[in-house]
Backbone bond lengths (Angstrom), bond angles and torsions (degrees), N, CA, C in turn:
res aa  C-N    CA-C-N  psi(-1)  N-CA   C-N-CA  omega(-1)  CA-C   N-CA-C  phi
1 X - - - 1.371 - - 1.494 109.96 -
2 X 1.355 121.37 131.46 1.427 121.21 177.15 1.441 113.25 -64.16
3 X 1.404 119.05 151.21 1.431 122.95 178.24 1.524 102.96 -92.10
4 X 1.375 119.34 136.60 1.394 128.62 -177.11 1.513 105.19 -113.59
5 X 1.278 121.10 112.08 1.425 122.85 174.64 1.480 116.49 -88.05
6 X 1.318 120.22 141.72 1.355 126.51 -179.83 1.633 105.42 -77.28
7 X 1.356 111.93 125.19 1.488 115.89 173.97 1.503 108.09 82.04
8 X 1.286 116.17 174.70 1.547 122.56 -178.80 1.539 109.69 -72.65
9 X 1.324 116.09 146.46 1.340 131.11 177.48 1.540 106.98 -49.82
10 X 1.284 117.09 -44.14 1.517 122.19 -176.66 1.485 113.67 -69.67
11 X 1.279 118.51 -8.44 1.419 119.01 175.73 1.609 114.55 -68.76
12 X 1.361 115.01 -18.06 1.449 125.44 172.09 1.498 106.77 -98.15
13 X 1.453 118.76 130.83 1.376 120.32 177.19 1.533 116.26 -57.08
14 X 1.223 121.56 150.88 1.541 122.81 178.40 1.479 111.34 -57.98
15 X 1.346 118.93 -33.00 1.407 120.64 -172.93 1.508 110.66 -68.85
16 X 1.389 116.23 -33.25 1.406 119.68 173.77 1.501 113.35 -77.79
17 X 1.294 121.48 -35.95 1.504 123.18 167.85 1.550 113.15 -56.81
18 X 1.285 113.62 -37.56 1.538 121.64 173.98 1.397 115.47 -59.36
19 X 1.283 117.11 -43.18 1.441 124.78 178.74 1.685 109.05 -71.00
20 X 1.338 109.71 -44.01 1.452 111.95 179.61 1.588 111.24 -61.57
21 X 1.359 112.53 -51.24 1.472 116.97 -176.83 1.534 116.28 -64.22
22 X 1.442 111.87 -23.58 1.439 117.06 176.65 1.639 112.64 -67.17
23 X 1.285 112.95 -15.37 1.480 119.33 173.61 1.439 118.77 -84.06
24 X 1.293 115.14 -15.31 1.483 125.99 -179.03 1.492 109.09 -70.36
25 X 1.352 122.51 125.23 1.503 121.59 179.33 1.560 109.08 -58.76
26 X 1.287 114.20 141.48 1.391 121.30 -176.61 1.561 117.49 -54.39
27 X 1.386 117.74 -36.96 1.465 115.62 177.16 1.587 111.54 -62.47
28 X 1.348 119.72 -18.99 1.464 121.84 -175.53 1.410 115.00 -89.27
29 X 1.398 114.78 -11.33 1.496 121.11 -173.19 1.492 114.44 -66.38
30 X 1.284 119.93 -42.99 1.449 116.84 -178.64 1.611 112.96 -54.52
31 X 1.252 121.54 -27.57 1.386 120.72 175.12 1.485 115.97 -65.68
32 X 1.419 112.21 -26.99 1.518 113.85 -178.93 1.410 113.99 -87.60
33 X 1.319 120.56 0.03 1.477 123.59 175.47 1.503 111.69 -66.16
34 X 1.347 119.22 -27.91 1.442 125.63 -178.02 1.545 117.85 -95.01
35 X 1.429 113.74 -3.31 1.462 115.16 -179.67 1.469 113.02 -67.47
36 X 1.261 118.66 -54.52 1.447 126.62 173.95 1.444 117.16 -163.05
37 X 1.438 118.58 170.78 1.407 112.04 -166.96 1.694 108.29 -75.51
38 X 1.250 118.39 -17.28 1.443 115.72 177.12 1.491 108.25 -70.07
39 X 1.292 118.55 -47.43 1.443 122.31 177.61 1.583 115.35 -57.82
40 X 1.316 109.22 -42.97 1.535 119.77 169.52 1.437 114.09 -46.33
41 X 1.346 113.18 -55.45 1.518 121.01 -170.55 1.554 111.09 -71.78
42 X 1.348 113.25 -23.90 1.510 116.89 178.80 1.503 104.96 -83.46
43 X 1.349 121.35 -46.95 1.528 124.32 -164.96 1.550 103.00 -76.64
44 X 1.290 122.08 -37.97 1.465 115.60 -172.36 1.569 114.85 -64.51
45 X 1.347 112.38 -24.53 1.504 114.11 174.34 1.528 111.90 -68.52
46 X 1.349 113.72 -32.17 1.514 113.41 -178.58 1.560 110.64 -81.62
47 X 1.281 118.19 -27.07 1.567 126.89 -178.78 1.493 105.27 -71.88
48 X 1.400 114.75 -54.39 1.454 116.93 -165.02 1.452 117.43 -117.34
49 X 1.333 121.77 17.81 1.456 119.22 173.83 1.468 117.20 -69.68
50 X 1.389 110.33 -23.35 1.520 115.90 179.63 1.553 103.79 -132.80
51 X 1.326 122.73 115.07 1.372 124.92 -177.03 1.516 112.89 -125.66
52 X 1.434 117.41 158.69 1.362 117.32 176.77 1.482 105.02 -125.57
53 X 1.343 119.08 142.02 1.492 128.83 -179.35 1.519 104.95 -110.46
54 X 1.281 113.83 133.98 1.508 115.39 -179.17 1.589 109.42 -114.81
55 X 1.327 116.33 133.67 1.450 126.89 162.13 1.448 108.64 -112.73
56 X 1.291 116.41 109.57 1.593 114.92 -173.18 1.570 106.52 -127.74
57 X 1.289 114.97 134.30 1.442 123.72 173.75 1.577 107.45 -172.95
58 X 1.205 111.10 174.77 1.468 124.38 175.39 1.641 111.01 60.43
59 X 1.342 115.67 -176.67 1.409 118.50 -177.77 1.489 111.59 -66.73
60 X 1.263 120.05 -30.49 1.460 122.88 -177.04 1.442 108.98 -67.31
61 X 1.257 118.27 -31.44 1.574 124.71 -178.94 1.564 102.65 -71.82
62 X 1.339 120.56 -47.70 1.496 119.89 174.49 1.468 112.56 -49.00
63 X 1.372 114.75 -51.13 1.417 120.82 -176.64 1.584 112.95 -60.88
64 X 1.295 112.02 -33.96 1.562 115.74 -179.06 1.577 108.41 -71.49
65 X 1.395 113.27 -34.01 1.487 112.56 -179.98 1.541 111.31 -79.46
66 X 1.377 119.22 -10.93 1.454 124.09 172.74 1.552 110.10 58.37
67 X 1.218 116.80 41.61 1.557 128.49 172.52 1.448 114.44 -117.43
68 X 1.403 112.48 147.21 1.407 118.24 176.75 1.504 117.23 -94.53
69 X 1.281 119.67 -38.41 1.506 124.15 -176.35 1.473 115.04 -80.86
70 X 1.346 113.90 116.07 1.509 117.72 -174.75 1.544 109.84 -53.44
71 X 1.168 122.55 -36.06 1.599 122.58 -176.79 1.535 106.30 -68.79
72 X 1.348 124.04 -29.17 1.476 120.41 176.22 1.404 110.64 -78.70
73 X 1.389 118.31 -35.98 1.535 122.19 177.16 1.486 108.54 -61.31
74 X 1.382 116.24 -47.93 1.458 116.94 -176.44 1.520 110.13 -68.91
75 X 1.223 125.58 -37.83 1.376 126.69 173.39 1.513 120.28 -65.03
76 X 1.331 115.03 -41.12 1.418 121.11 171.11 1.497 112.56 -69.99
77 X 1.243 121.23 -34.35 1.340 121.48 -179.91 1.510 114.20 -71.56
78 X 1.437 110.42 -37.68 1.469 116.61 177.63 1.559 108.10 -66.41
79 X 1.251 117.30 -48.17 1.526 118.65 -177.87 1.642 109.32 -60.08
80 X 1.332 118.94 -41.33 1.441 121.68 -169.31 1.617 103.26 -70.08
81 X 1.423 113.65 -43.82 1.458 114.41 -177.35 1.540 113.32 -71.89
82 X 1.353 113.28 -34.95 1.531 113.03 179.77 1.528 108.71 -64.65
83 X 1.262 118.11 -43.80 1.418 120.82 -176.01 1.560 107.92 -68.93
84 X 1.271 120.09 -36.17 1.520 122.35 173.45 1.442 110.11 -59.54
85 X 1.383 122.14 -47.61 1.415 125.44 177.41 1.528 111.50 -60.92
86 X 1.313 117.94 -36.60 1.523 119.67 178.99 1.609 108.85 -64.87
87 X 1.273 115.05 -42.50 1.388 120.33 -176.34 1.558 111.73 -70.88
88 X 1.330 114.27 -46.32 1.532 117.01 171.57 1.489 114.05 -58.88
89 X 1.308 117.19 -39.65 1.529 120.51 177.65 1.475 107.96 -66.30
90 X 1.315 123.70 -43.39 1.504 123.70 -178.79 1.520 107.14 -66.66
91 X 1.255 118.45 -38.73 1.534 118.76 -176.72 1.608 103.98 -62.18
92 X 1.279 118.82 -40.26 1.386 118.45 -169.76 1.533 114.23 -83.86
93 X 1.359 113.02 -9.72 1.577 117.24 178.04 1.465 110.46 -109.00
94 X 1.415 119.60 -22.54 1.509 117.42 -169.44 1.560 108.13 -122.90
95 X 1.289 112.97 96.71 1.560 114.08 178.93 1.492 115.34 -53.78
96 X 1.326 121.13 -34.99 1.442 122.06 174.60 1.390 113.03 -58.51
97 X 1.265 117.96 -47.24 1.483 123.54 176.71 1.472 109.97 -64.54
98 X 1.308 120.15 -45.72 1.475 118.86 -179.86 1.524 113.43 -56.21
99 X 1.336 120.94 -31.51 1.445 125.71 -176.74 1.576 107.96 -67.61
100 X 1.364 113.96 -29.29 1.445 121.15 -176.95 1.683 109.20 -62.97
101 X 1.265 109.65 -41.56 1.488 116.91 -174.71 1.467 112.88 -71.99
102 X 1.418 114.46 116.56 1.524 117.05 -177.27 1.497 108.32 -108.19
103 X 1.397 115.02 -24.96 1.521 118.08 -172.30 1.612 102.85 -137.52
104 X 1.363 111.14 132.72 1.448 117.01 178.75 1.495 102.97 -133.91
105 X 1.349 110.71 122.97 1.539 119.57 174.59 1.584 107.83 -110.79
106 X 1.281 113.35 138.48 1.544 116.69 174.05 1.458 108.82 -116.13
107 X 1.359 111.00 126.27 1.441 119.66 176.47 1.527 108.91 -106.58
108 X 1.282 120.15 107.41 1.433 121.48 -169.80 1.626 115.13 -119.89
109 X 1.216 116.52 113.29 1.461 125.56 174.34 1.507 110.08 -134.68
110 X 1.396 117.25 96.65 1.418 113.50 -179.53 1.499 106.63 -172.87
111 X 1.376 110.37 159.00 1.498 114.35 175.21 1.609 108.92 -144.46
112 X 1.226 117.39 24.90 1.473 121.49 172.91 1.444 119.42 -146.25
113 X 1.268 120.61 -174.35 1.425 121.89 -179.99 1.481 111.86 -64.83
114 X 1.406 116.93 132.82 1.375 121.44 -176.37 1.465 104.41 -118.54
115 X 1.411 110.67 -173.43 1.517 118.24 173.09 1.501 111.01 -48.98
116 X 1.372 119.19 -38.10 1.493 121.42 -169.03 1.515 105.40 -68.22
117 X 1.263 116.79 -43.63 1.560 119.73 178.52 1.572 112.77 -60.82
118 X 1.337 112.40 -34.07 1.541 120.25 -171.39 1.562 105.31 -86.63
119 X 1.282 118.48 -24.42 1.688 114.20 -169.63 1.492 103.65 -96.87
């Protein structure tokens, strides 16, 4: 059931919303990006201040994923690298978003053309 708040969201100071939204479990945060611009600006810092970028390929990449089925390895690799490409692309095109990123980790296991060479 959705929560209905009395009055406008902006009646509560952003600092209070920040404390409230900090208690929301991280898997639920993406849904809050669309609620309003205030929630978006608060939640985006929590979601993207520290990001990981994946370059996955070769047998070492499969070992890193710790999976045995090739189809799962291929799907997981593709999803991780596609999302990584989207994030890097957004950082390069959106200065406001780029300011949010404070920590960037690169996990690289590969020896061939990946999503980055193809995109």
